[in-house]
C-alpha positions as MATLAB code, in Angstrom:
seq = 'MSSSAAPPAALASALTPGRVRFALLALALGGFGIGCTEFVIIGLLPTVAADLLPGVYAASTEQANAQAGWLISAYALGVVVGAPTIVPFVARFSRKRLLLVFAAWFVFATLLSAVLPTFGLVLVARFLAALPHGAYFGVAALVAAELMGPGNRGRGTAYVLGGLTIANVIGVPAITWLGQNASWRIAYLAVAAVFALTLIMVALAVPPMAGNPAATVRGELKAFARPQVWFALATGAIGFGGLFAAYTYVAPLATTVTGIDAALVPIVLIVFGAGMTVGNLFGGWFVDRGVKRAVLVFFVAIIVSLAFLLVVAANPVGLFIGVFFIGASAAALSPAIQVRLMDVAGDSQTIAAAVNHSALNLGNSLGAFLGGLTIAAGLGYTSPIAAGIVLSILGIAVALISFGVERRGGGRLQLHGEPLTEAIDAPQS';
ca = [
       8.801    5.592  -25.736;
      12.431    4.521  -25.432;
      15.631    5.542  -23.806;
      19.216    4.409  -23.697;
      20.844    3.725  -20.378;
      23.915    2.082  -18.968;
      23.724   -1.355  -17.338;
      22.848   -1.248  -13.628;
      26.419   -1.632  -12.365;
      27.758    1.036  -14.726;
      24.902    3.378  -13.886;
      25.434    3.056  -10.148;
      29.177    3.722  -10.450;
      28.666    6.668  -12.822;
      26.516    8.655  -10.396;
      27.819   10.598   -7.419;
      26.506    9.537   -3.989;
      24.692   12.867   -3.730;
      22.942   12.310   -7.052;
      21.884    8.818   -5.989;
      20.458   10.133   -2.711;
      18.589   12.899   -4.530;
      17.073   10.397   -6.964;
      16.078    8.040   -4.139;
      14.505   10.967   -2.303;
      12.462   11.791   -5.414;
      11.231    8.191   -5.631;
      10.436    8.105   -1.912;
       8.495   11.372   -2.213;
       6.202    9.639   -4.685;
       5.628    6.903   -2.118;
       4.983    9.603    0.477;
       2.324   11.166   -1.773;
       0.711    7.799   -2.403;
       0.567    7.112    1.328;
      -1.089   10.486    1.875;
      -3.666   10.127   -0.898;
      -4.572    6.604    0.200;
      -4.825    7.076    3.960;
      -5.735   10.725    4.635;
      -9.400    9.924    3.958;
      -9.435    7.694    7.062;
      -8.999   10.555    9.505;
     -11.355   12.802    7.518;
     -14.102   10.225    6.997;
     -16.723   11.948    9.236;
     -15.928   15.339    7.676;
     -16.255   14.005    4.133;
     -19.469   12.183    5.038;
     -21.038   15.347    6.446;
     -20.068   17.386    3.363;
     -20.833   14.975    0.521;
     -23.727   13.071    2.126;
     -25.559   15.738    4.180;
     -28.981   14.090    3.964;
     -27.727   10.685    5.050;
     -25.537   12.269    7.742;
     -28.507   14.158    9.202;
     -30.500   10.929    9.415;
     -27.703    8.657   10.673;
     -24.025    9.448   11.155;
     -23.238    5.720   11.200;
     -24.899    5.174    7.828;
     -23.140    8.213    6.367;
     -19.710    7.120    7.654;
     -20.277    3.615    6.323;
     -21.212    4.976    2.884;
     -18.245    7.369    2.882;
     -16.068    4.294    3.395;
     -16.832    3.454   -0.241;
     -14.303    6.142   -1.167;
     -11.622    3.959    0.408;
     -12.956    0.912   -1.408;
     -12.970    2.812   -4.717;
      -9.312    3.757   -4.354;
      -8.386    0.210   -3.408;
     -10.218   -1.214   -6.417;
      -8.375    1.249   -8.651;
      -5.076   -0.178   -7.403;
      -6.341   -3.714   -7.984;
      -7.296   -2.909  -11.576;
      -4.358   -0.650  -12.395;
      -1.291   -2.774  -11.635;
      -2.051   -5.856  -13.778;
      -3.495   -3.822  -16.651;
      -0.733   -1.194  -16.852;
       2.509   -3.050  -16.050;
       2.427   -5.741  -18.780;
       2.069   -3.075  -21.457;
       4.765   -0.676  -20.225;
       7.573   -2.900  -18.874;
       9.690   -2.272  -21.994;
       9.383    1.538  -21.900;
      11.760    4.095  -20.384;
      11.376    3.875  -16.629;
      12.012    7.548  -15.975;
       9.340    8.587  -18.456;
       6.915    6.127  -16.905;
       7.517    7.651  -13.474;
       6.870   11.127  -14.907;
       3.622    9.961  -16.508;
       2.485    8.309  -13.281;
       3.296   11.413  -11.219;
       1.412   13.657  -13.663;
      -1.584   11.320  -13.493;
      -1.553   11.457   -9.681;
      -1.591   15.267   -9.816;
      -4.523   15.364  -12.229;
      -6.690   12.749  -10.526;
      -6.028   14.101   -7.025;
      -7.084   17.570   -8.181;
     -10.308   16.021   -9.473;
     -10.866   14.438   -6.050;
     -10.510   17.866   -4.449;
     -12.849   19.842   -6.718;
     -15.626   17.560   -7.977;
     -18.952   18.495   -6.334;
     -20.824   15.237   -5.656;
     -20.164   11.998   -3.821;
     -20.557    9.931   -6.984;
     -18.053   12.013   -8.949;
     -15.531   12.005   -6.109;
     -15.963    8.222   -5.931;
     -14.970    7.967   -9.615;
     -12.037   10.341   -9.064;
     -10.694    8.208   -6.230;
     -10.803    5.152   -8.500;
      -8.940    7.011  -11.260;
      -6.354    8.358   -8.804;
      -5.443    4.817   -7.773;
      -4.756    3.320  -11.199;
      -0.978    4.047  -11.304;
      -0.412    3.135   -7.626;
       0.977   -0.379   -8.074;
       2.729    0.455  -11.348;
       4.547    3.378   -9.705;
       5.836    1.234   -6.854;
       6.842   -1.571   -9.227;
       8.810    0.709  -11.569;
      10.235    2.842   -8.749;
      11.514   -0.265   -6.965;
      13.395   -1.354  -10.088;
      14.815    2.137  -10.599;
      15.933    2.288   -6.961;
      17.628   -1.114   -7.308;
      19.639    0.137  -10.298;
      20.571    3.321   -8.463;
      21.866    1.316   -5.506;
      23.830   -1.110   -7.682;
      24.013   -4.919   -7.816;
      23.075   -6.820   -4.687;
      21.102   -3.971   -3.126;
      17.620   -4.484   -4.528;
      16.109   -4.945   -1.082;
      17.613   -1.729    0.246;
      16.513    0.207   -2.824;
      12.957   -1.054   -2.509;
      12.980   -0.166    1.186;
      13.822    3.447    0.338;
      10.776    3.683   -1.937;
       8.437    2.041    0.574;
       9.952    4.215    3.296;
       8.100    7.161    1.795;
       4.841    5.293    2.338;
       5.532    4.544    5.998;
       6.797    8.069    6.723;
       3.584    9.405    5.174;
       1.672    7.665    7.942;
       3.865    9.273   10.602;
       4.040   12.820    9.245;
       2.015   13.406    6.072;
      -1.299   11.776    6.906;
      -1.627   13.299   10.401;
      -0.543   16.755    9.171;
      -2.904   16.760    6.204;
      -5.683   15.324    8.376;
      -5.210   18.265   10.739;
      -5.328   20.614    7.746;
      -8.543   18.998    6.528;
     -10.183   19.206    9.929;
      -9.322   22.883   10.350;
      -9.790   24.070    6.770;
     -11.581   21.626    4.492;
     -11.109   18.075    3.304;
     -10.876   19.567   -0.193;
      -7.924   21.709    0.899;
      -6.347   18.545    2.269;
      -6.491   16.886   -1.158;
      -5.106   20.012   -2.804;
      -2.131   19.619   -0.462;
      -1.749   15.998   -1.584;
      -1.822   17.133   -5.228;
       0.989   19.564   -4.409;
       3.097   16.672   -3.065;
       2.653   14.852   -6.363;
       3.520   17.995   -8.316;
       6.757   18.267   -6.335;
       7.419   14.578   -7.041;
       7.018   15.241  -10.763;
       9.580   18.033  -10.622;
      12.068   16.076   -8.529;
      11.868   12.947  -10.692;
      12.464   15.083  -13.780;
      15.531   16.679  -12.181;
      17.036   13.812  -10.195;
      16.331   10.449  -11.813;
      18.746    9.617  -14.655;
      17.467    8.129  -17.944;
      16.814    4.422  -17.565;
      15.725    2.011  -20.250;
      13.006   -0.503  -19.599;
      13.331   -4.190  -20.354;
      13.322   -4.419  -24.183;
      12.642   -8.149  -24.000;
       9.508   -7.720  -21.910;
       6.233   -8.740  -23.508;
       2.661   -8.691  -22.343;
       2.478  -12.463  -22.638;
       5.721  -12.945  -20.732;
       4.656  -10.747  -17.830;
       1.239  -12.367  -17.625;
       2.767  -15.853  -17.367;
       2.925  -15.282  -13.645;
      -0.829  -15.783  -13.424;
      -0.504  -19.321  -14.776;
       1.171  -20.316  -11.514;
      -1.228  -21.529   -8.785;
       1.136  -20.405   -6.017;
       0.939  -16.829   -7.322;
      -2.819  -16.924   -6.786;
      -2.330  -18.379   -3.302;
       0.077  -15.545   -2.442;
      -2.315  -12.915   -3.811;
      -5.231  -14.424   -1.885;
      -3.165  -14.517    1.306;
      -2.419  -10.810    1.004;
      -5.904   -9.781   -0.087;
      -7.833  -11.687    2.569;
      -5.318  -11.208    5.352;
      -4.872   -7.475    4.855;
      -8.629   -7.136    4.736;
      -8.401   -7.722    8.482;
      -6.232   -4.655    8.935;
      -8.404   -2.382    6.837;
     -11.699   -3.560    8.294;
     -10.536   -2.117   11.610;
      -8.333    0.794   10.516;
     -10.791    2.304    8.024;
     -13.156    3.276   10.834;
     -10.582    4.209   13.471;
     -11.656    7.890   13.485;
     -15.279    7.263   14.513;
     -14.085    4.448   16.807;
     -11.788    6.891   18.602;
     -14.393    9.631   18.991;
     -17.489    7.554   19.787;
     -16.210    4.401   21.549;
     -13.009    5.649   23.159;
     -14.483    9.114   23.628;
     -11.417   11.178   22.738;
     -11.703   14.564   21.056;
     -11.652   14.672   17.251;
      -8.560   16.896   17.491;
      -6.641   13.858   18.815;
      -7.455   11.674   15.806;
      -4.280   12.827   13.974;
      -2.291   11.610   17.001;
      -3.907    8.195   16.607;
      -2.778    8.210   12.968;
       0.751    9.207   13.977;
       0.889    6.263   16.382;
      -0.312    3.932   13.623;
       2.326    5.327   11.263;
       5.046    4.937   13.896;
       4.011    1.305   14.270;
       4.211    0.850   10.499;
       7.700    2.343   10.384;
       8.985    0.068   13.138;
       7.237   -2.945   11.629;
       8.625   -2.283    8.156;
      12.203   -2.168    9.464;
      11.838   -5.267   11.637;
       9.818   -7.150    9.018;
      12.452   -6.732    6.320;
      15.106   -8.121    8.681;
      12.921  -11.013    9.838;
      11.818  -12.013    6.326;
      15.444  -12.594    5.312;
      15.539  -15.323    7.946;
      12.584  -17.289    6.578;
       9.711  -16.057    4.427;
       7.125  -18.665    5.371;
       7.845  -18.340    9.065;
       7.549  -14.550    8.763;
       4.144  -14.809    7.062;
       2.765  -16.993    9.851;
       4.340  -15.043   12.730;
       3.107  -11.674   11.519;
      -0.392  -12.950   10.780;
      -0.601  -14.170   14.363;
       0.662  -10.754   15.493;
      -2.110   -8.994   13.542;
      -4.781  -11.276   15.024;
      -3.503  -10.744   18.579;
      -3.276   -6.966   18.059;
      -6.827   -6.771   16.686;
      -8.154   -8.894   19.561;
      -6.392   -6.616   22.047;
      -7.941   -3.503   20.469;
     -11.391   -5.125   20.486;
     -11.124   -5.657   24.238;
      -9.633   -2.278   25.207;
     -11.146    0.085   22.585;
     -12.978    2.098   25.243;
      -9.707    2.934   26.994;
      -7.604    5.759   25.464;
      -4.274    4.182   26.401;
      -5.462    0.822   25.086;
      -6.529    2.468   21.819;
      -3.063    3.912   21.214;
      -1.291    0.675   22.137;
      -3.595   -1.417   19.969;
      -3.295    0.888   16.964;
       0.517    0.910   17.248;
       0.808   -2.870   17.242;
      -1.746   -3.309   14.467;
       0.312   -0.948   12.295;
       3.586   -2.657   13.243;
       2.401   -6.197   12.587;
       0.714   -5.297    9.284;
       3.759   -3.392    7.996;
       5.988   -6.315    8.981;
       3.741   -8.710    7.063;
       3.842   -6.614    3.880;
       7.439   -7.415    2.838;
       6.843  -11.054    3.710;
       3.920  -11.204    1.268;
       5.995   -9.284   -1.322;
       8.949  -11.667   -1.138;
       6.671  -14.707   -1.127;
       5.003  -13.439   -4.300;
       8.341  -12.830   -5.995;
       9.516  -16.292   -4.912;
       6.687  -17.960   -6.801;
       6.380  -15.595   -9.815;
       9.217  -17.066  -11.880;
      10.485  -14.730  -14.604;
       7.649  -12.220  -14.183;
       9.385  -10.161  -11.513;
       8.163   -6.747  -12.707;
       4.498   -7.593  -12.510;
       5.076   -9.455   -9.234;
       6.430   -6.239   -7.711;
       3.308   -4.376   -8.832;
       0.444   -6.812   -8.271;
       1.391   -7.233   -4.630;
      -0.102   -3.765   -4.181;
      -3.204   -4.918   -6.036;
      -3.629   -7.773   -3.573;
      -3.116   -5.584   -0.526;
      -5.565   -2.995   -1.826;
      -8.109   -5.662   -2.645;
      -7.820   -6.393    1.057;
      -8.272   -2.667    1.685;
     -11.469   -2.638   -0.345;
     -12.770   -5.895    1.134;
     -12.044   -4.843    4.694;
     -13.530   -1.363    4.325;
     -16.654   -2.809    2.700;
     -17.246   -5.558    5.265;
     -16.465   -3.220    8.157;
     -18.992   -0.754    6.761;
     -21.598   -3.509    6.517;
     -21.211   -4.374   10.187;
     -21.603   -0.705   11.173;
     -24.613   -0.237    8.889;
     -26.161   -3.320   10.490;
     -26.130   -1.482   13.819;
     -23.368   -3.537   15.429;
     -21.336   -0.490   16.450;
     -17.861    0.784   15.701;
     -16.079   -2.137   17.360;
     -17.705   -4.628   14.983;
     -15.228   -3.947   12.135;
     -12.439   -5.085   14.484;
     -14.191   -8.428   14.946;
     -14.632   -8.677   11.170;
     -10.916   -7.963   10.829;
     -10.036  -10.844   13.147;
     -12.106  -13.235   11.026;
     -10.456  -12.043    7.800;
      -6.955  -12.377    9.271;
      -7.710  -15.927   10.429;
      -8.861  -16.744    6.896;
      -5.656  -15.194    5.548;
      -3.411  -17.385    7.683;
      -5.511  -20.404    6.656;
      -4.891  -19.652    2.962;
      -1.160  -19.295    3.678;
      -1.075  -22.679    5.406;
      -2.895  -24.309    2.490;
      -0.414  -22.728    0.069;
       2.581  -24.004    2.015;
       1.030  -27.460    2.254;
       0.371  -27.656   -1.489;
       3.927  -26.539   -2.232;
       5.378  -29.063    0.207;
       3.407  -31.936   -1.343;
       4.555  -30.827   -4.788;
       8.145  -31.349   -3.651;
      11.253  -29.937   -5.248;
      12.880  -26.575   -4.896;
      11.597  -23.605   -6.863;
      14.116  -22.367   -9.394;
      14.530  -19.352  -11.628;
      16.616  -19.551  -14.831;
      17.941  -22.877  -13.592;
      19.454  -21.326  -10.444;
      18.356  -21.884   -6.844;
      15.648  -19.349   -6.161;
      17.467  -17.598   -3.333;
      20.397  -16.899   -5.649;
      18.170  -15.746   -8.483;
      16.190  -13.385   -6.285;
      19.397  -11.743   -5.091;
      20.611  -11.187   -8.661;
      20.282   -7.620  -10.011;
      17.237   -7.062  -12.194;
      17.187   -4.975  -15.343;
];
């Protein structure tokens, strides 16, 4: 699988502004689809539980909702497995063709999620659907950087991730409403249609782009020989577990603790998505002014937001405020973790861009699992919020240990013999 392509600067100058925008829109649509397939299950969790686990649901809705949460864990684990096992083997291949393969895989696996008849089979389908998640974002970020031209890697990556945040404002609530009024299976058919449209748009809009012919499996995997990479991954995995412990069960929290109608759950998701959008924009700006400070500030913001929601969950206004700030603080933390990981990954920038999503989705799986355990133990739907606070505190503790180890090691991290800040700003092939 190979392709010839112009260098990044030549490519950017050769394309019309309209063509660049169309290509970026195609890449962002993929992120939009990924956001929908990952998060739409949250608002439909009670519906899925009643359909796929009718016996358990009849005996205990709490037990059924907790077990249905495994579908979220399965997707998250698929992301964790997929990024480090796919990216090292494909970094040298044509990036456009990789994006087409990933989009086709999303279509196929999402269709399986919609049509398979049993809980166990749907669980497997959700795992399979997640495998290209991190690889797509990693490759799409590099493609977007080349489309934008030298010195604009951050902006290009923001366009791709923008699809993910917009999904939480528009796509997830809309498809949740569709699932509540038609069927959760219809909802996933709609998600598959988004991926099919992504496939078409990438084929039409994204120009041919070569991969990195010098990339090797061994070279990409060198990142994992660096202790600070593991610290950064652990910070993201444990810390974001706090977010997902609470957010996974926000639908039953809203209907049983707050007491709002199920028809308002999509509004809760819209508020969360709006918080993510605001947080993503502010976080990217704040991270440029100090990565370590941003990590600590936004972890504190998550902890405070979770504590606020724990106290006011029974109040509808408090629910909406808490959900907004949880989404904002978590989305602001995400680019901080991403940049921190790239800072410490050395030459292995491609896999660093991908495995960040593995870490965050390990947090997704961990949080959903532990939150489900607290519900199954009879502690109620506010107990996952308390579990989330504990996980976020552990996340900030890991970050502090990482910074302390780095400080004692002394010296300034470098890449190719250049100061790291200069190297990170350099265009990547």
